[in-house]
KOLTORLUM-602261 format. One record per residue (C-alpha): y, z, x; residue in one letter. Coordinates in Angstrom, 3 decimals, m for minus. Layout:
% KOLTORLUM-602261
R     north        up      east  rest
R         Y         Z         X     A
...
% end
This chain:
% KOLTORLUM-602261
R     north        up      east  rest
R   131.870   m40.121    64.006     M
R   132.646   m43.232    66.003     E
R   136.225   m43.355    64.638     Q
R   136.892   m39.830    65.871     L
R   135.725   m40.789    69.356     G
R   138.093   m43.759    69.452     S
R   141.048   m41.652    68.230     M
R   140.573   m38.862    70.782     A
R   142.381   m40.670    73.633     P
R   145.311   m41.492    71.338     M
R   145.605   m37.877    70.156     I
R   145.406   m36.653    73.750     L
R   148.126   m39.150    74.719     F
R   150.418   m37.903    71.921     L
R   149.855   m34.272    72.951     V
R   150.702   m35.150    76.568     L
R   153.879   m36.968    75.488     I
R   154.983   m33.935    73.430     F
R   154.233   m31.572    76.332     A
R   156.282   m33.741    78.708     M
R   159.202   m33.812    76.263     M
R   159.040   m30.035    75.920     Y
R   159.086   m29.364    79.656     F
R   161.648   m32.057    80.512     L
R   164.079   m31.708    77.584     M
R   163.649   m28.745    75.260     I
R   162.885   m25.971    77.758     R
R   165.811   m26.696    80.141     P
R   168.218   m26.912    77.185     Q
R   167.072   m23.513    75.873     R
R   167.494   m22.003    79.350     K
R   171.021   m23.407    79.611     K
R   171.859   m22.081    76.131     Q
R   170.631   m18.569    77.049     K
R   172.716   m18.603    80.246     E
R   175.821   m19.631    78.260     H
R   175.238   m16.876    75.667     E
R   174.853   m14.328    78.464     Q
R   178.090   m15.523    80.076     M
R   179.852   m15.174    76.697     E
R   178.626   m11.609    76.248     S
R   179.817   m10.637    79.757     E
R   183.395   m11.909    79.308     L
R   186.026    m9.259    79.963     K
R   189.771    m8.939    80.346     R
R   191.050   m10.460    83.577     G
R   188.282   m13.074    83.984     D
R   189.493   m16.556    84.904     K
R   187.851   m19.158    82.680     V
R   187.992   m22.829    81.771     V
R   187.517   m24.070    78.205     T
R   185.524   m27.052    76.994     I
R   188.858   m28.842    76.510     G
R   189.803   m28.277    80.157     G
R   192.326   m25.460    79.688     I
R   192.405   m22.959    82.553     Y
R   193.467   m19.401    81.878     G
R   192.945   m15.687    82.337     R
R   191.434   m13.619    79.524     I
R   194.019   m11.301    77.974     D
R   191.761    m9.833    75.275     S
R   188.280   m10.362    73.870     V
R   187.066    m9.885    70.310     S
R   183.715   m10.578    68.723     E
R   184.351   m14.274    67.998     I
R   187.575   m15.156    69.814     S
R   189.393   m14.767    73.115     V
R   193.103   m14.663    73.884     V
R   193.877   m16.657    77.035     L
R   197.015   m16.410    79.108     K
R   197.764   m19.800    80.629     V
R   199.830   m20.618    83.717     E
R   203.108   m20.994    81.813     S
R   202.733   m17.438    80.517     G
R   201.916   m18.504    76.969     A
R   198.916   m17.009    75.207     T
R   196.478   m18.905    73.027     I
R   193.595   m17.722    70.870     R
R   190.409   m19.754    71.173     I
R   186.845   m19.428    69.913     A
R   184.550   m17.626    72.326     K
R   182.047   m20.505    72.045     K
R   184.650   m22.936    73.442     S
R   184.643   m21.321    76.901     I
R   182.756   m23.624    79.247     A
R   182.485   m21.132    82.098     G
R   184.162   m18.859    84.549     K
R   186.357   m20.317    87.273     Q
R   184.963   m20.206    90.749     T
R   187.193   m18.481    93.274     E
R   188.454   m20.847    95.976     K
% end
């Protein structure tokens, strides 16, 4: 019984460390992932986007897993939908 009493603070400490990691690391990452998935599902023709690789373009067409972008030179490229970092902000 005495061993259990001496281990209780250590177990409580480990639970607190896990809770802190959850609220400081795991939860914000899940929130960010949900926001990115929502942005992906709302993509439509004409949206201005930037890719993870830094390519700016306007969406020409959208399919289930890919997007065709029209870049400034007029060329079109097909990229994976997951590689879109976000929509361009209007300036």
